[in-house]
C-alpha positions as CSV (number, residue, x, y, z in Angstrom):
1,M,-15.3,-18.3,64.3
2,V,-12.2,-19.6,63.3
3,P,-12.5,-22.6,60.6
4,A,-11.1,-26.0,61.5
5,P,-7.4,-25.9,59.8
6,G,-8.5,-28.5,56.9
7,N,-11.2,-26.4,55.9
8,I,-9.6,-23.1,55.4
9,L,-9.1,-23.6,51.5
10,K,-12.6,-24.5,51.5
11,S,-13.8,-21.4,53.5
12,R,-11.7,-18.6,51.0
13,R,-12.8,-16.9,48.4
14,P,-12.1,-19.0,45.0
15,W,-9.0,-16.2,44.2
16,Q,-7.9,-17.0,47.8
17,R,-8.0,-20.8,47.3
18,L,-6.1,-20.5,44.0
19,L,-3.4,-18.3,45.5
20,H,-2.8,-21.3,48.2
21,T,-2.9,-24.0,45.6
22,P,0.5,-25.9,45.7
23,V,2.5,-25.2,42.6
24,H,2.4,-28.9,41.0
25,H,-1.5,-28.1,40.8
26,L,-1.4,-24.8,39.0
27,S,-1.5,-26.3,35.5
28,S,-5.3,-27.1,35.6
29,H,-5.8,-23.1,36.2
30,V,-3.6,-21.6,33.8
31,P,-6.1,-19.7,31.8
32,I,-7.4,-18.3,35.5
33,L,-3.7,-16.9,36.2
34,L,-3.8,-15.5,33.2
35,A,-7.1,-13.8,33.5
36,V,-6.2,-12.8,37.1
37,L,-2.6,-11.5,35.7
38,L,-4.4,-9.5,33.2
39,I,-6.9,-8.0,35.6
40,L,-4.1,-7.0,38.0
41,S,-1.9,-5.3,35.4
42,L,-5.0,-3.3,33.6
43,I,-5.4,-2.0,37.6
44,L,-2.2,-0.9,38.2
45,L,-2.1,0.6,34.9
46,G,-5.0,2.6,35.4
47,G,-6.9,1.7,32.0
48,W,-9.9,-0.5,33.7
49,S,-12.6,1.6,32.9
50,S,-11.7,1.8,29.2
51,V,-11.4,-2.1,28.2
52,K,-13.8,-4.9,27.9
53,L,-12.4,-8.3,28.6
54,P,-13.7,-11.2,26.6
55,E,-16.8,-12.9,28.3
56,F,-17.0,-16.7,29.3
57,G,-19.5,-16.1,31.9
58,Q,-19.4,-19.4,34.5
59,Q,-18.6,-21.8,32.0
60,Q,-15.4,-24.0,32.2
61,I,-12.9,-22.5,29.4
62,T,-9.8,-24.3,27.6
63,G,-6.7,-22.9,27.2
64,V,-7.4,-23.1,23.4
65,Q,-10.7,-21.0,23.9
66,F,-8.9,-18.2,26.0
67,H,-5.9,-17.8,23.4
68,Q,-8.6,-17.4,20.9
69,A,-10.9,-15.5,22.7
70,L,-7.8,-12.9,24.1
71,T,-6.6,-12.7,20.2
72,N,-10.1,-11.5,19.0
73,W,-10.1,-8.9,22.5
74,N,-6.8,-7.3,21.5
75,S,-7.9,-7.1,17.4
76,T,-11.2,-5.0,18.7
77,N,-9.7,-3.0,21.5
78,S,-7.5,0.0,21.8
79,I,-6.0,-1.0,25.5
80,N,-2.9,-2.1,23.7
81,K,-2.2,1.1,21.9
82,D,-2.5,3.0,25.3
83,L,-0.7,0.8,27.6
84,G,1.7,-0.9,25.5
85,L,-0.5,-4.2,26.0
86,N,-0.9,-6.7,23.4
87,A,-2.0,-10.0,22.6
88,S,1.6,-11.0,20.8
89,S,3.2,-10.2,24.9
90,L,0.5,-12.0,26.4
91,I,0.7,-15.3,24.1
92,N,4.5,-15.1,24.7
93,R,3.5,-15.4,28.5
94,I,1.4,-18.5,27.5
95,S,4.1,-19.9,25.7
96,T,6.5,-20.0,28.8
97,L,3.9,-21.3,31.1
98,E,3.5,-24.1,28.6
99,K,7.0,-25.1,28.9
100,D,6.7,-25.1,32.2
101,Q,4.1,-27.4,32.1
102,G,6.3,-30.2,31.1
103,P,6.1,-32.0,27.6
104,G,2.9,-34.1,28.7
105,A,0.9,-31.3,29.6
106,T,-1.7,-30.3,27.0
107,S,-0.5,-27.0,24.8
108,L,-2.6,-24.0,25.5
109,R,-1.8,-22.4,21.9
110,N,-2.7,-26.1,20.1
111,K,-0.5,-24.5,17.0
112,S,-2.8,-21.7,16.3
113,P,-1.3,-19.1,14.3
114,T,0.8,-16.4,15.3
115,I,-0.5,-12.9,15.9
116,H,1.3,-11.8,12.9
117,E,-0.4,-14.3,10.8
118,V,-3.8,-13.9,11.9
119,R,-3.8,-9.9,11.4
120,S,-1.9,-10.0,8.1
121,L,-4.5,-12.7,6.7
122,E,-7.1,-11.0,8.2
123,A,-6.3,-7.5,6.6
124,A,-5.3,-8.9,3.4
125,S,-8.7,-10.4,3.2
126,Q,-11.0,-7.3,3.6
127,L,-11.3,-3.9,3.4
128,P,-11.8,-1.3,6.5
129,Q,-15.7,-1.4,7.6
130,K,-17.6,1.5,8.5
131,G,-17.0,2.6,12.0
132,K,-13.6,1.1,13.0
133,S,-10.6,3.3,14.4
134,D,-8.5,5.1,12.6
135,D,-5.7,2.8,12.5
136,E,-6.4,2.5,8.6
137,P,-4.4,3.7,6.0
138,Y,-6.6,6.2,5.1
139,H,-7.6,9.8,6.1
140,N,-11.2,9.4,6.0
141,W,-12.7,6.1,4.7
142,E,-16.0,6.4,4.4
143,L,-15.8,10.0,2.8
144,F,-13.6,8.2,0.5
145,D,-16.0,5.4,-0.4
146,S,-19.3,7.4,-0.6
147,E,-17.3,9.3,-3.3
148,Y,-16.0,6.1,-5.0
149,Q,-19.4,4.8,-4.9
150,E,-20.7,7.6,-7.1
151,M,-18.0,7.6,-9.5
152,L,-18.5,4.0,-10.5
153,R,-22.4,4.8,-10.9
154,K,-21.3,8.3,-12.5
155,L,-18.4,8.3,-14.5
156,K,-18.1,8.0,-18.0
157,I,-14.8,8.8,-20.2
158,F,-14.6,8.5,-24.2
159,V,-11.6,7.7,-25.7
160,Y,-10.6,8.9,-28.8
161,P,-10.9,6.4,-32.0
162,D,-7.1,6.0,-32.5
163,A,-6.9,3.7,-30.0
164,F,-9.2,1.0,-31.7
165,I,-7.8,-1.5,-34.2
166,H,-10.6,-1.1,-36.7
167,N,-9.7,2.7,-36.8
168,H,-6.4,2.3,-38.6
169,N,-5.3,1.7,-41.8
170,Q,-3.1,-1.6,-41.5
171,S,-0.1,0.6,-43.3
172,S,-0.4,3.0,-40.7
173,P,3.5,4.1,-39.5
174,F,2.0,5.5,-36.4
175,A,-0.4,2.7,-35.1
176,E,1.4,1.3,-32.4
177,I,1.6,4.7,-30.7
178,F,-2.3,4.7,-30.3
179,L,-3.4,1.1,-29.8
180,P,-3.0,-1.3,-26.5
181,H,0.2,-2.6,-25.9
182,P,0.2,-6.2,-27.3
183,N,2.3,-7.5,-24.7
184,P,2.2,-5.2,-21.5
185,Y,4.1,-8.5,-19.4
186,D,6.9,-8.3,-21.9
187,P,10.0,-7.9,-19.4
188,K,11.2,-5.2,-21.3
189,L,8.8,-3.0,-20.3
190,G,9.4,-2.8,-17.2
191,N,9.2,0.3,-15.5
192,Y,6.5,1.6,-18.0
193,F,4.2,-0.9,-17.5
194,S,1.3,1.2,-15.7
195,E,1.5,3.4,-18.7
196,H,0.2,0.5,-20.9
197,A,-1.9,-1.1,-18.0
198,F,-4.0,1.9,-18.1
199,K,-4.8,2.0,-21.1
200,I,-5.6,-1.8,-21.6
201,T,-7.9,-1.9,-18.7
202,L,-9.8,1.1,-19.4
203,L,-10.9,-0.1,-23.1
204,E,-12.2,-3.5,-21.0
205,S,-13.8,-1.3,-18.2
206,P,-17.7,-0.4,-17.8
207,L,-16.4,3.5,-17.5
208,I,-15.9,3.8,-21.3
209,T,-18.6,5.7,-23.4
210,T,-18.8,5.8,-26.9
211,H,-21.4,9.0,-26.4
212,P,-19.0,11.4,-25.9
213,E,-21.9,13.6,-24.7
214,E,-22.3,11.4,-21.7
215,A,-18.4,12.2,-20.9
216,Q,-16.9,14.0,-18.2
217,F,-13.2,12.9,-19.6
218,F,-11.7,12.4,-22.7
219,F,-8.5,10.1,-23.5
220,L,-5.9,10.9,-25.6
221,P,-4.2,7.7,-26.1
222,F,-1.1,8.2,-27.0
223,S,2.0,6.4,-25.6
224,I,5.1,8.1,-24.5
225,N,6.7,5.0,-24.1
226,A,5.9,3.4,-27.6
227,M,7.2,6.9,-29.2
228,R,10.4,6.4,-27.2
229,N,11.1,3.3,-28.9
230,H,9.5,4.0,-32.1
231,P,12.0,4.3,-35.1
232,R,10.5,7.5,-36.3
233,L,10.0,9.0,-33.3
234,H,13.2,7.7,-31.3
235,S,15.0,11.2,-30.5
236,E,13.5,12.3,-27.5
237,S,12.8,16.1,-29.3
238,S,10.4,14.8,-32.0
239,I,8.1,13.5,-29.3
240,P,7.2,16.8,-28.0
241,D,6.0,17.9,-32.1
242,F,4.2,14.4,-32.6
243,I,2.0,15.1,-29.5
244,A,1.4,19.2,-30.3
245,Q,0.4,17.8,-33.8
246,Y,-1.6,15.1,-32.6
247,T,-3.9,17.6,-30.2
248,T,-3.9,20.2,-32.8
249,R,-5.8,17.4,-35.3
250,I,-7.8,16.7,-32.5
251,S,-9.1,20.1,-31.5
252,T,-9.8,20.4,-35.7
253,E,-11.8,16.8,-36.3
254,F,-13.8,16.7,-32.7
255,R,-15.4,19.6,-31.0
256,Y,-14.7,18.3,-27.6
257,W,-11.3,19.7,-27.2
258,N,-12.4,23.3,-27.5
259,A,-15.5,23.1,-25.5
260,S,-13.2,23.1,-22.2
261,G,-9.9,24.0,-23.7
262,G,-8.3,20.6,-22.8
263,A,-9.3,20.8,-18.9
264,D,-11.0,17.6,-19.5
265,H,-8.8,16.0,-21.5
266,F,-6.1,13.4,-20.1
267,Y,-3.0,11.7,-21.2
268,I,-0.7,9.1,-19.3
269,C,3.0,8.5,-19.1
270,C,5.6,6.7,-17.2
271,H,8.4,7.3,-19.0
272,S,10.6,10.2,-17.9
273,V,10.6,11.5,-21.3
274,G,7.2,12.4,-20.7
275,R,8.4,15.3,-18.6
276,E,8.5,17.3,-21.8
277,A,5.7,15.8,-23.9
278,A,3.5,18.6,-23.8
279,S,5.8,21.2,-23.7
280,K,5.3,22.4,-27.6
281,H,1.1,22.4,-27.1
282,H,0.2,25.3,-24.5
283,A,-2.7,24.4,-23.8
284,L,-2.2,20.8,-23.5
285,Y,0.3,21.5,-20.6
286,N,-1.6,24.2,-19.2
287,N,-5.1,22.9,-19.1
288,A,-5.1,18.8,-19.7
289,I,-4.5,16.3,-17.3
290,Q,-1.2,14.2,-17.0
291,V,-1.2,11.4,-15.3
292,T,2.2,10.7,-14.5
293,C,4.7,8.5,-12.6
294,S,7.3,11.4,-12.3
295,S,5.0,13.1,-10.1
296,S,7.1,15.8,-8.7
297,Y,6.6,18.7,-7.2
298,F,9.6,20.5,-8.7
299,Q,8.9,19.0,-12.3
300,R,8.6,22.2,-14.6
301,L,5.5,20.7,-16.3
302,Y,3.6,19.1,-13.5
303,V,1.2,21.0,-11.7
304,T,-0.3,19.4,-8.2
305,H,-3.7,19.4,-7.6
306,K,-4.2,19.6,-11.6
307,D,-2.2,16.9,-12.6
308,V,-2.3,13.2,-11.1
309,G,0.5,10.7,-9.7
310,L,0.5,7.4,-11.4
311,P,1.8,4.5,-9.4
312,Q,4.9,3.1,-11.0
313,V,4.1,-0.3,-10.4
314,W,5.8,-4.1,-12.2
315,P,3.6,-7.1,-13.3
316,R,4.7,-9.3,-10.3
317,R,3.4,-12.9,-9.4
318,A,0.8,-12.8,-6.8
319,E,1.8,-13.7,-3.0
320,Q,0.1,-16.3,-1.8
321,K,1.1,-15.8,1.7
322,L,3.1,-12.2,3.1
323,N,6.1,-13.2,5.1
324,P,5.3,-12.1,8.7
325,P,7.1,-9.2,10.5
326,N,8.9,-11.7,13.1
327,E,10.5,-13.8,9.9
328,R,12.1,-10.9,8.7
329,T,15.4,-10.8,9.5
330,K,17.3,-7.9,7.7
331,L,16.4,-4.3,9.2
332,A,16.6,-2.8,5.7
333,F,17.0,-3.7,1.8
334,F,17.9,-2.0,-1.0
335,A,19.3,-2.3,-4.4
336,G,19.7,0.0,-7.3
337,R,22.2,2.0,-9.6
338,V,23.9,4.7,-8.0
339,Q,24.3,6.7,-11.7
340,N,23.1,10.1,-11.6
341,S,21.7,9.9,-7.9
342,R,23.7,11.9,-5.4
343,V,21.2,10.3,-2.7
344,R,21.7,6.8,-3.4
345,K,25.6,7.2,-3.3
346,T,25.0,9.0,0.0
347,L,23.1,5.9,1.2
348,L,25.8,3.7,0.1
349,D,28.4,5.8,1.7
350,F,27.1,5.3,4.8
351,W,25.3,2.1,5.3
352,N,26.7,-0.3,2.7
353,N,29.2,-2.1,5.3
354,D,26.6,-2.5,7.7
355,P,25.3,-6.3,8.6
356,S,21.6,-5.2,9.6
357,F,21.3,-3.4,6.0
358,D,21.2,-5.2,2.6
359,I,22.1,-2.5,0.5
360,S,23.8,-3.0,-2.3
361,S,24.4,-1.7,-6.5
362,K,25.8,-4.9,-7.5
363,S,24.2,-8.4,-8.1
364,S,23.5,-10.8,-5.1
365,S,23.3,-14.3,-4.4
366,L,20.0,-13.8,-3.0
367,T,16.9,-13.0,-5.7
368,Y,15.4,-9.7,-6.0
369,E,12.2,-11.3,-4.4
370,E,14.0,-12.9,-1.7
371,R,15.7,-9.8,-0.1
372,F,12.4,-8.0,-0.1
373,R,10.8,-10.5,1.8
374,R,13.5,-11.3,4.5
375,S,13.5,-7.4,5.2
376,K,11.4,-5.4,7.7
377,F,12.1,-2.1,5.8
378,C,12.6,-1.6,1.9
379,L,14.1,1.4,0.9
380,H,12.6,3.8,-1.8
381,V,15.7,6.1,-2.8
382,R,15.2,8.7,-5.7
383,G,17.5,8.2,-8.8
384,Y,17.2,10.2,-12.0
385,E,13.6,10.8,-10.8
386,V,11.5,11.0,-8.0
387,N,9.8,7.6,-8.7
388,T,10.3,3.9,-9.2
389,A,8.5,0.6,-8.7
390,R,10.1,0.0,-5.2
391,I,7.5,1.3,-3.4
392,S,5.1,-1.3,-5.2
393,D,7.4,-3.5,-4.8
394,A,7.9,-3.6,-0.9
395,L,3.8,-3.4,-0.7
396,H,3.6,-6.3,-2.8
397,Y,5.9,-8.0,-0.8
398,G,4.9,-7.0,2.7
399,C,7.9,-4.7,3.2
400,I,7.4,-1.8,4.9
401,P,8.3,1.2,2.6
402,V,11.1,3.8,3.4
403,I,10.8,6.7,1.1
404,I,13.6,8.8,0.7
405,S,12.6,11.2,-2.4
406,N,12.0,14.9,-1.5
407,Y,9.3,16.5,-3.3
408,Y,7.8,13.3,-4.6
409,D,3.7,14.1,-5.1
410,L,3.0,10.1,-4.0
411,P,-0.2,8.5,-5.6
412,F,-3.2,8.7,-3.8
413,A,-1.8,10.8,-1.3
414,D,-5.5,12.7,-1.0
415,V,-7.3,9.1,0.4
416,L,-4.2,7.3,1.8
417,D,-2.2,8.3,4.8
418,W,1.1,7.2,3.8
419,N,2.6,7.8,7.3
420,K,0.3,4.9,8.7
421,F,2.0,2.3,6.4
422,S,5.4,3.9,5.6
423,L,8.3,6.3,6.7
424,I,8.9,9.3,5.1
425,V,12.6,10.4,5.0
426,S,14.2,13.4,3.9
427,H,17.5,12.9,2.0
428,E,19.4,15.0,4.5
429,D,18.5,12.4,7.4
430,I,20.0,9.6,5.4
431,A,23.2,9.5,8.1
432,N,20.5,8.9,11.2
433,L,18.6,6.2,8.8
434,K,19.5,3.1,11.0
435,S,18.5,5.3,14.8
436,I,15.4,6.1,13.3
437,L,14.3,2.8,11.4
438,L,15.3,0.9,15.2
439,S,13.1,3.8,17.0
440,V,10.3,2.1,15.2
441,S,8.8,0.1,18.0
442,D,7.3,-3.5,17.8
443,Q,3.9,-2.2,18.2
444,M,4.4,0.1,15.9
445,Y,5.7,-2.1,13.5
446,L,2.9,-4.2,13.5
447,R,0.1,-1.4,12.8
448,L,2.1,-0.3,10.0
449,F,2.3,-4.0,8.5
450,Q,-1.5,-4.3,9.3
451,N,-2.0,-0.9,7.3
452,L,0.3,-2.1,4.4
453,C,-2.2,-5.1,3.9
454,I,-5.1,-2.9,3.3
455,A,-3.3,-0.2,1.3
456,R,-1.8,-2.7,-0.8
457,R,-4.2,-3.7,-3.1
458,H,-4.4,-0.4,-4.7
459,F,-1.2,-1.1,-6.3
460,V,-2.2,-3.6,-8.5
461,W,-2.8,-3.7,-12.3
462,H,-5.8,-5.9,-13.4
463,K,-6.6,-6.5,-17.3
464,I,-10.3,-6.8,-16.2
465,P,-10.3,-4.0,-13.6
466,E,-11.2,-5.0,-10.1
467,S,-12.4,-2.8,-7.3
468,Y,-10.0,-0.2,-5.6
469,D,-7.3,-1.3,-7.8
470,S,-5.1,0.6,-9.5
471,F,-7.1,1.8,-12.3
472,Y,-10.1,2.4,-10.3
473,M,-8.1,4.4,-7.7
474,T,-6.4,6.3,-10.7
475,A,-10.0,6.8,-12.1
476,Y,-11.3,8.6,-8.8
477,Q,-8.3,10.9,-8.9
478,L,-9.9,12.1,-12.0
479,W,-13.3,12.0,-10.7
480,R,-12.2,14.5,-8.1
481,R,-11.1,17.0,-10.7
482,R,-14.6,16.6,-12.5
483,G,-16.8,19.7,-12.7
484,L,-14.8,22.3,-15.1
485,Q,-16.6,24.5,-16.6
486,H,-17.1,24.1,-20.5
487,L,-19.1,25.1,-23.2
488,S,-22.1,23.3,-24.2
489,Y,-21.5,20.4,-27.1
């Protein structure tokens, strides 16, 4: 039986009635339209079977509720990775429909945050949870965290007494080489802050023990940076001699060095002079662990898997809110001297005049910090050494690091998968740098940014150490090198 003309719409299914609704009446059906559009897209692209949509049941929903549920759904499902469909693109469609409704219509978004803000704030406020996908900046979060928690319970470090002021004669000319730096935030320390920060934090940490029999590791508390500026040890050649004499004294006065041949001892250095610091003491450079910022595979006295890469960090004020990706207007940023660096000179020769790059070796009208905040990618280009503080600065300001530094043994590389929150570019590919950066899709950039927001907490020092910060991550590297055979004390 054919229904009467006036009852045709009433007799149709809901989706059929929607399709025949006059355009000027559609504003109240925007959420339904979007749901239909999403379902059709998924069916056409073959991804329907792998996704679970937000559930509303039979209740009436507002546009704001739909937008919030859609955002939550996108953050917990993998369909956006497989199909290139994400909440950001759907929110843009919502914005378009809002404009079509006219100024008198109710906003679907209701001034809710952008997906960039949501993800950056969520990522920065929590560590990964068990069972999450592999979109995190780790090789294996659960394995790492399990070993990390064991380290917190068991690791003990003995510090030789030279690091404590009550063990020094006030007239001792070398006391400042061993004592904690009185002002580690002095701007003059700059690149060498990590060297001093580790010692200060260790002495305030629960990992320290006054019972050497309990210790898995022994810390040699001399400071290469302090020696470099000491009036009696100013020349680079005198530093290895001083360290060799100190190590010999330690092995004579204490029995712990000889029990392992120094294999459970370690020292810290972030100054380039530290490369040769152990060169005059055979057991020190062969057996002891060098924790160093200059962690290059080609450095003569650096031994991968024995030694530890230390993050080079400048003390920066905390960023209360990261600049989101959609507010970063420059493609890439680099500022630094080109002296003694063929790689940096090549970079400037190719890209110094490209307007999409902010690259210079001179001062700028903008502050150093602001140039990080407005850039999508920030370049770490090796200078005299493989390391600089630009990686930690990029992480601090939410800028994706681009690492142009061949043979750099990156800090925490056995825990962090650097490919998930940075780009690693060979020196030979500088000529192709722009095409490499432009090849990163918006979706891929968001994933890098999200992972960066998680990884950045590992590149911060605190006077009182905080979980997963630079101190504890470095201690974890030591923990992984425990268990070497040594004689009984």
